[in-house]
C-alpha positions as CSV (number, residue, x, y, z in Angstrom):
1,M,-19.0,-26.8,-8.8
2,P,-15.8,-24.8,-8.9
3,S,-12.5,-26.6,-8.6
4,R,-10.6,-26.5,-5.3
5,S,-8.0,-24.1,-6.7
6,K,-10.6,-21.7,-7.9
7,R,-12.3,-21.8,-4.5
8,Y,-9.0,-21.0,-2.8
9,L,-8.4,-18.2,-5.2
10,Q,-11.8,-16.8,-4.5
11,L,-11.3,-17.1,-0.7
12,T,-7.9,-15.5,-1.0
13,E,-9.3,-12.6,-3.0
14,K,-12.1,-12.1,-0.5
15,Y,-9.6,-11.9,2.4
16,V,-7.3,-9.6,0.4
17,W,-10.2,-7.3,-0.3
18,A,-11.2,-7.2,3.3
19,V,-7.7,-6.5,4.6
20,S,-7.1,-3.9,1.9
21,K,-10.4,-2.1,2.9
22,V,-9.1,-2.0,6.5
23,F,-5.7,-0.7,5.4
24,D,-7.5,1.9,3.3
25,A,-9.6,3.0,6.2
26,V,-6.6,3.4,8.4
27,A,-4.9,5.4,5.6
28,G,-7.9,7.7,5.4
29,I,-7.9,8.2,9.2
30,S,-4.2,9.0,9.0
31,L,-4.8,11.6,6.3
32,L,-7.6,13.1,8.4
33,A,-5.3,13.2,11.4
34,V,-2.6,15.0,9.3
35,M,-5.1,17.6,8.2
36,F,-6.4,18.1,11.8
37,L,-2.9,18.3,13.2
38,V,-1.7,20.8,10.7
39,V,-4.8,23.1,11.1
40,L,-4.7,22.8,14.9
41,N,-0.9,23.6,14.9
42,I,-1.5,26.7,12.7
43,I,-4.3,27.9,15.0
44,L,-2.3,27.3,18.1
45,R,0.8,29.0,16.6
46,A,-1.2,32.0,15.3
47,F,-3.5,32.8,18.2
48,F,-1.7,31.3,21.3
49,K,1.9,31.4,20.2
50,S,2.2,27.8,21.3
51,P,2.6,25.3,18.5
52,I,2.4,21.5,18.9
53,L,5.8,20.1,19.4
54,G,6.7,17.4,17.0
55,T,4.2,18.3,14.3
56,Y,6.7,17.7,11.6
57,E,7.5,14.2,12.8
58,F,3.8,13.3,13.3
59,V,3.0,14.5,9.8
60,G,5.8,12.4,8.4
61,F,4.7,9.3,10.3
62,L,1.0,9.7,9.4
63,T,1.7,10.6,5.8
64,S,3.8,7.5,5.3
65,L,1.0,5.4,6.6
66,A,-1.6,7.2,4.5
67,V,0.3,6.6,1.3
68,G,1.5,3.1,2.0
69,L,-1.7,1.7,3.4
70,A,-3.8,2.9,0.5
71,L,-1.6,1.3,-2.2
72,A,-3.3,-2.2,-2.2
73,H,-6.8,-0.9,-2.2
74,C,-5.9,1.5,-5.1
75,A,-4.5,-1.5,-7.0
76,L,-7.6,-3.6,-6.4
77,K,-9.8,-0.8,-7.7
78,N,-7.4,-0.3,-10.7
79,G,-6.9,3.2,-9.6
80,H,-3.3,3.5,-10.8
81,I,-2.5,5.3,-14.0
82,A,-1.7,2.9,-16.9
83,V,-0.2,4.1,-20.2
84,G,-1.5,1.7,-22.7
85,F,-2.0,3.5,-26.0
86,L,0.4,1.0,-27.8
87,V,-0.9,-2.0,-26.0
88,A,-4.6,-0.9,-26.7
89,K,-4.1,-1.7,-30.4
90,L,-3.2,-5.3,-29.7
91,P,-5.7,-8.2,-29.5
92,E,-7.4,-8.7,-26.1
93,R,-5.6,-12.0,-25.4
94,V,-2.2,-10.4,-26.0
95,R,-3.2,-7.4,-23.8
96,A,-4.2,-9.8,-21.0
97,C,-0.8,-11.6,-21.3
98,I,1.1,-8.3,-21.2
99,D,-1.0,-7.2,-18.2
100,G,-0.4,-10.5,-16.4
101,L,3.4,-10.3,-17.0
102,T,3.5,-6.7,-15.9
103,N,1.7,-7.6,-12.7
104,I,4.0,-10.5,-12.0
105,T,7.0,-8.2,-12.6
106,A,5.6,-5.6,-10.3
107,A,4.8,-8.2,-7.7
108,V,8.4,-9.5,-7.7
109,F,9.7,-6.0,-7.4
110,F,7.4,-5.3,-4.4
111,V,8.3,-8.6,-2.8
112,F,11.9,-7.4,-2.7
113,C,10.8,-3.9,-1.4
114,S,8.7,-5.5,1.3
115,W,11.5,-7.8,2.3
116,H,14.0,-5.0,2.6
117,M,11.5,-2.8,4.4
118,L,11.1,-5.6,7.0
119,D,14.9,-5.8,7.3
120,Y,14.9,-2.0,7.7
121,A,12.2,-2.1,10.4
122,Q,14.1,-4.8,12.3
123,S,17.3,-2.7,12.3
124,F,15.3,0.3,13.6
125,A,13.8,-1.9,16.3
126,A,17.2,-3.3,17.3
127,S,18.8,0.1,17.4
128,G,15.9,1.7,19.2
129,E,15.9,4.7,16.9
130,V,13.2,7.3,17.7
131,G,12.1,10.7,16.5
132,L,14.1,13.6,17.9
133,T,11.2,15.6,19.2
134,T,8.4,13.1,19.9
135,R,10.6,10.1,21.0
136,I,8.3,7.8,19.0
137,P,10.0,4.7,17.6
138,F,10.3,4.5,13.9
139,F,10.0,0.7,13.5
140,P,6.2,0.3,13.9
141,F,5.6,2.7,11.0
142,V,8.2,0.8,8.9
143,Y,6.6,-2.5,9.7
144,G,3.2,-1.0,8.6
145,L,4.7,0.0,5.3
146,A,6.3,-3.5,4.9
147,A,2.8,-5.0,5.5
148,S,1.2,-2.7,3.0
149,L,3.8,-3.6,0.4
150,G,3.2,-7.3,1.1
151,L,-0.5,-6.8,0.6
152,L,0.2,-5.0,-2.6
153,C,2.2,-8.1,-3.7
154,L,-0.8,-10.3,-3.1
155,V,-3.1,-7.9,-5.1
156,L,-0.7,-7.9,-8.0
157,I,-0.4,-11.7,-8.0
158,L,-4.2,-12.0,-7.9
159,R,-4.4,-9.6,-10.8
160,A,-1.8,-11.6,-12.7
161,V,-3.7,-14.8,-12.2
162,E,-6.9,-13.1,-13.3
163,M,-5.2,-11.7,-16.5
164,M,-3.5,-15.0,-17.3
165,G,-6.9,-16.7,-16.9
166,M,-8.4,-14.2,-19.3
167,A,-5.6,-14.8,-21.8
168,V,-6.1,-18.6,-21.7
169,R,-9.9,-18.4,-21.9
170,R,-10.1,-16.1,-24.9
């Protein structure tokens, strides 16, 4: 029977996977919306001389969501590029330690990024700043990015624990 901490780790990983899949699906929908919006705007502008007002703002909002919300899922799938030709020559245990430390360092960095993004979103919410054309408030999108960075932190911490566990077991 697995220990209590291992069960908590497995349960946490299960929930992180589930939330990251939802975030990734929303990112995909955002990207589809950007493509649809741009194509529709081009067609309306070319044939009817009537573009969609605020297309530039909508594309910016949706693209920020598409990129931000896909980060955690990409990290879970190890989809990021890693340059490891020097580390690849080291023993597997040392590589696992280096990967664990790299993930911890990245998690600390993204904790600060998420924290500052939350602060930034709160300042937007307090000031009531909105897009010039669409009058859509900025803060929900910034909160979404803060949440996605927080989820990325959880993924990096889970990866670090996994790598450290591999280093100890080997």
